[in-house]
N, C-alpha and C positions, 0 to 999 in steps of 0.2 A: 839202282836208285835213279829216279828221274830228275833231270835238271830243270827245276822250276824257275822261270824267268823272274828276276827281281822286280818288285813294284817300285819304280824309281822315285816317285814322289814321297812314298812312305820311308824308303831307305834314307833319302836325304833328310827328311824331317826328324827321323829317329836319331840321326847322327848330330845334326846341327842345332835343332831348336832347343835342346836342354841348355845350350850356352847362351840363349837369347833372353834378355830382360824385356824387350819389346817384341811381342810376337804378332807379326802382321802376315803370317803365312797361311792362315786358316781360310775357310770358305763358307762359314755359316754365320747367320745373324747371332748377335751376342746371346750367349746362353743364359737362361733364367734359373733362379732358385725356385723351389716349390712355393715359398711364400710370395715371391713376385708373380708367379703364375696364378696363384689363388686370388691375388688382389686385382688381376685383370678381369675377373669374372664379374658380370653385372648382377649375379646372385651370390651375395656374400655368405649365404648359408652353405654353399657347396664347397667341398674339399677335393683336391686332386687325388687324395688317397682315402679309400674306404677301409677303415681299420677293423671292420666286422667281416671283411672279405676272407673267405676260406682259401688258404694257400695250397690249393690242389692243382693237379694238371689241368690245363685248358683244353680247348678243342684244336683239331689239326688245322683248321682254317682261321682261327683267331676269335677274339671276343666279338659277339654279334653286334653290340652297340658301336664298337669301333669300326667294324666292317660297314655298317650302315652309314656312318658319317663319311668314310672314305668314298663310298659309292655315290653319295650325294655331291661331294666335291668334284667328282669326275663325270657327273651327269650334265646334260644340256637340255635345251627346250625340246629337242627332237629325240634324244636318246636318254632314257631314264634307266640308270643302273640300279641294281639291288645288292644286298650283302652277298648274294650268291655269285656275284661277279668279282669278289675280292678275296684274296688270301693274305693274311698278315704274316710278316717275316721279321727276323731280328735285324732290322736296319735295311737300307736300300742296297747295300753291298751284297747282302745275302739274297735279296730279291733279284738283283742283276745276275748273280751266280746261278740261281735256280733257273731263271729264264734262259740264260746263255747255254746252260748245259743240257737243256731239253729241246731247244728250237733247231739246233744244227748238230751235225756230227761229222766224223771223218769222211772226206770226199765231198762235203757240201761247200757252197760258196756263200760268203757273207760280205756285205758292204757296210762300212761304218763311217760316219761323219767324223772329220778330223780337222783340227786337234780336238781331243776329248779326254775324258777320264780313261786312263789306260786299260782298266779292266775290261772295257767294252770291246776291245779288239785283241788284246793280249791273251785273254782267257780262251776265246774260241780258237785262236791260232795254236795255243798250247794243246788244245784238244784235237788237233788235226784238221781243223776247218781251214779252207782257203780264204784268206781275208784280203780285201782291197779297201783302200782308204779313199773316201769321198772328201777331197780336200777343200777347205775354206781358205780364203786369202784376205789379208787385211785391206788390200786395195779394193776389194768388193764388200767392205764392211763386214767381213767374215760370214757373208751369206753364200752358201754353196749354190751352184747352178744345177737345176734339175736335169738339163740336157746332158751334163757330165755324168750324172747318176744313170741316166738311161743308157748311155754308151758303155757302162760298166757291167750291165746285167748279162749273165751267162745262163746257159740252159740249166745249170745246177745251182743257181742262186736261190737260197732258201729264205734269207732274211736281210732286211735293211735296218740299220741301227742309227738312231738319232738321239741327241742329247739336247733337250730344250726346256729352259734356257741352257746355254752352253757353259760348261766348265772346260777351259779357263777364260774364254773370250767374253762372256756375257752376252753373246749373240742370242737373239730371240727369232726363231723361225716363224714368220707370220702365217696367218690363217691360209692365205692363197698358196704358199709354198707347201704347207702340210697337205693341203688337198691335192696338189699336183703329185706329191710323193705317193699318196694313197691311190690315186688314179693309176699311176704307173705300176704300183705294186699289184693292184687288182687285175690289171691287164695281163700280168705275168704270174699271177697266183703266188705272190711272195708275201710272207709275214712282215709286218713293220713293228719294230720294238722301239719305244721311246723311254729313255731315262729322263724322267721329269722331276728329279729330286729337288731342283731349284724353283719349281713352280709352287706357289704363285708370287715369287719375288720378281715383279715387273716394275721398272723404274720410270717409264715415260708415260705420256698421255695417250700413246697409241693404244688401240683396243688390244687387250691381251689375247694370245692364241688360245683356242679351246684345248682341253685335254685331248690327246690323240684318240683315245678310245670313245670319245663322244662324237666322233665324226662319221660313224656309221659303218666303217669297214670292220667286218667281223674278225679278220685275221690281223688284228692289232692288239698290242699289249703295252701297258704303261707300268712303270715302277716309280716309287716315291718313298718319302719318309718324313718323320717329324724333325730330323736333325738339322737340315740346312735352312729352309725357309722359316721354320717355326722355332728355331733356336733351342731345340731340346735333344742335342746329340748324346746326352748322358743316359737317356732311355733308348734302348735299342729297338725301335719300332719302325718297320717299313712295310711295303705292301706291293702286291702284284694285282693288276686290274685288267680284265679282259672280258669280252663278250663271248669268247670261244671256250666252252667248257672243257674241251680236250686239252687246251693249253693249261688251264688251271689244274686239271687232274694230274697232268705230268708234273707240274710244279709241286703239288702236294706229295706225290710219290717220291720225288727227288728229296723233298724236305724230310721224309721219313728216314733217310740215310744220313741226315745232318743234325739239325736242331730238334726235329720232331715236334716240340710244342714251344709256344711263346711264354715269356714271363708275364703272368697276368697282372702283376704290379705295374710293369711298364705299360701294358695295354690300357690299364685303367687311367693312368696319367695322360696317355695320348688321347684317349676318348674324351677326357675332361678338356684338354687343350683345343681339340677340334670341335667342341660343342658350340652351339650358336651363341651362348652367353659369354664365351671367351674368345673365339676365333677372330671376330672383327677387331677387337682391341689388340690382340697378339700380332696380327698382321700390320696394323697401323704402327705399332711400336717398331717392328722389324724393318718395315719399308722406310720409315722416317730415318732410322739409323743408317741404312744403306744409301739412301739418297743424299744424306748429309756428307757421307764419305765421298760419293761421286763428285759433289760440288767442290770439295776440298782437293780431290785429285785433279780435277779440271784446272784449277788454279795452279797446282803444282806443275802440270804438264806445260801450260802456257808460260809459266815463269821460267821453265827450263827448255823452252823451244830451241831446237837445234841439238839437244841432247836427249830429248824424250819425245815419243809419239805414242798415240793410242787411238783406238776406236772406243769411244765411251760406251760402257756396258748398258744395255737396255733391260737386262735381267740378271738373275743369279746373284751370288754373293761374292764375286771376285772381279778384279780388274786385271787386264793383260796389257802391260806397258813395255814398250821397246826402249832400251837404253843404248845410246850411241857414244862412241868415242868422239874425241874432238875433230877427227878427220871424217866423220860421218859414217864410219863403219860400225856395225853392231859390236857391243862389248862381248867378252867371254862371260856369259851370264853365270856360269858355275863359279868362276873366279870372283866375280862381282859379289855374288850372294855370300860366298864363303868369307870374303873380306868384310862384308857388312856385318856379319855375325861376330867375327873375330875382333874387329876394331871397335865396333859401336854397339854390339849386342842387339842387333835388329835382325829378325828373320823374315825373309820373303822367299818365295819359291823360284828357283832358277828355271825359267820356262823352256829354254832350249834343251836343257838336260832332262827335264822331267816330262815334257809333253811331245818331244820329237820321237818318232818311231825309231826302233833300234837301227843304228847305222846311218841315220839321217840327221841333218842339222837344220831342220825346217824353221825353227823358231829361235835361232841364235840371237841373243841380246834381250830376249823378253824376260820379264819378271812377273810373277803373279802375286797380287796383294789381296788381302781380305777387304770386304766392304763392311765387315762387322763393326759395330759401334764401340771401338776400343778406346779406353780412356787416354792412351798414350799415342794415338794414331798420328796426330800432327807432329809430335816429338819424333816419332819414327821417320816421317817424311823429311824433317829437317836434317836428320842424320844421313839419310840417303843423299840429300843435296850436298852435305858436307863431304861425303865420299866422292861425289861427282866433281867437286871443286879441287880435289887433290891433283897434283901435277902429273901423276902417272896415269896412263891409259890401262885398260883392262883387256 
């Protein structure tokens, strides 16, 4: 039997979040009901569910209307994608799995932005890929240096993996950095894979970066879903987008061995949500909630200066905050988060425990909080402050 490495963030959440009454550990905009989703439509006659729809098997690549909408979202003025550039998958975690299992194999080398969602580097490593981590640092506002990336390239480097916007930091790689990455990749004939599940959750007035696949480099691939930015994690709909038909063909072949077909009910709801009569209102709702939480967190960090620090997120659905002991050293984040649940019923993710690579302690003292519009968000922050005020350190 193979020893599959544990997915630390899920393991922690499965053990501790059932104890929590105030759940601030998530990473998505507040989930909607079907009724709420329907009310966002500018066409009141439309419904998220077509009750005359036959519940048959779908197609291997997904519902054409949904693929068309995803293609439009990933297009630019210079690069117009079509439904043929899109494969629909059961959530972005499956999209990532399918891409990662096809772009690299044993003996290949992959470079992954870090910190990030653990699947993006743990899965390739488990499959025998040589993985190096392209590290971001808080003192650089979590923006990695492209010159560091260039120095990591080896003769057998097959892929560069980025997460934009970033989980957990909320970093947004700007347009110029993305273009530098692609130019470097093109020089060395390396595929670039972007997990863009948190796009288009962008929280500042800065111009948002374009989808990676819209920048003209054929050996690029993007994944996403309706779970995070669109607040629909209960329908398992994600996608893979690329201009390279060989990549998509391999993804479809890999999917034949896993889920085979999508749930057409889920696809129908997703197509409704991404439709032009719903999408603007949906994004406005979700962005307003996240931006409100960022403002509240900014006040929290300022109020607790000396005990908390952060780089305010410019995108995504999470904030990454460092908690310090009274002597200025980082807290034991696992102990802090466990006590927060046990004493006060509040769940946040221990950042050092869940986002540091195995055997490392790169993010000691960090906690990850949701930016979702939770009704008890401020109450949860008050209880975090209460734990900070206790006489013992962590």
